[in-house]
N, C-alpha and C positions, 0 to 999 in steps of 0.2 A: 374270324379270330379264334385261334385254338386255345386250349387250356393253358399252355405255357405262356402265351402272350397275355392272357387275362391275369395270371398270377403276377407277371412283371408289371402290368398296368396297376394292379392293386398295390404292389410294393412302391411304385413310383408316386402314387397320389394318396392312397388311403393311409399308409403308415405315417407320413408327416402330419396329416390332419389329426390322426389319433394321438400322436405325440403332442401336438399343440393343445389338444383338448385336455390331456392329462396334465401338462404343464400349467395350463390355466386353472385347472381344479386345485392343483397343489398351491399355487400362488394365492388363489381366492381363499382356500382354507387357512393358509398361513396368516393372511391378513386378518381374517376373522378371529383366529386364535390370538393374534397379537393385540387386537383391539380389546378382546375380552380380558386378557392378562393385564393390560395397562389401565383399564378403567373399570370394568365390571367385576373383576375377580375379588377386589378388595384385599389383594395380597400385597400390593405396593402402597406405601403411604407418602404423603407430602405434607410439608409444614407451611403454614400461612399465618401472617400477622392478622389477627381478628380483633375487632372491638367487641369485647365480651361483656354482656349485661348480666350481672348476677349479684346476689346478696348473700353474705355470710357463707361463703363456700369453703368448707374445711378441707384440708389435705386428705387425699384418698377417697373423698366423697364423690358419688356419682350423681349426675343431674341429667334430666331430659332437656335437650336444647333444640332450637330451630334456627335455620338460616334461610334467607331468600336466595333465589337463583339470580344473582346479580354479579356482573363482571367488574368488581371494584378492587382497588389495592388492599383496602382494609374493610371488608364487609362486616356486618353485625352478626354475632352469635348470641341469640337471646335465650337465657337459661332461667330467668325469673322475671315475672311481670313487674313493671314499674321500678326497675332497678337501675342504678347508675352503672356506667361502664368504664372499662379500662382496656388498653391494648395488651394482648398476650400473644405469644407464639403458640399456635394450636396445631397439633398433628392430626390429620384426617386420613382415614383408610379408603376414602372415595373422593371423587371430584366435588368441589363446592360450587361449580358452575357448569351447566350443560347447555350449550348453545342450541340444542335441538328442542329444549323445553322452554315454555314461556317464563317471563320474569316473575309471574305470580306463583310459580312452583315453590313450595316450601320443603326443605330437606329436614328430616328429623334425625337427631343424633343422640347417642348416649355418651356423655362426656364425663371424664374423671379428672379432677384436679391433682396434679403431680407434685405440688409444693414447689420447692426450689429447683427441681429437676428441669432439664431442658428437653423437650418443650414443657411449658407450664401446664398445658391441658392436652389430653388425648381424647379424640372423639371417634366413635364407631358409627357407621351409617346404619340407620334403622329402616327408613322408608322415605318416600317423597310423595307429595300430593299437589295437584294444581287446583287453584281456586276456580270456581265456575266462571265462564266468560260472561261479561256484562253486555247485554244487547239493548 
């Protein structure tokens, strides 16, 4: 096989393989970037009806609140211990449920009561922690 035939063989087989590899890399990177933007970037928000447990929460006041990693229509957002609750529309900058984490995971939020504005409460994600597994 001479040099010209080798180059033609390379063009025939190697170039499409390289193009497929580059296309796969672009798609994989794009998917990872999209996942980060949609869930981990905290740039997008979503509103959710939550059962908020709190006492004497003044407008514009901030509170540290927690929620469990449960997939419910109206999960609980606990902002004060031993408080009664009420349903509010709450705006979150991160997901309130992650199916890759155990239900014992607790999400920590810094929340602000907005008064009569819609949504009534806005929460920023602070951290999450999983309870130790019981054996």
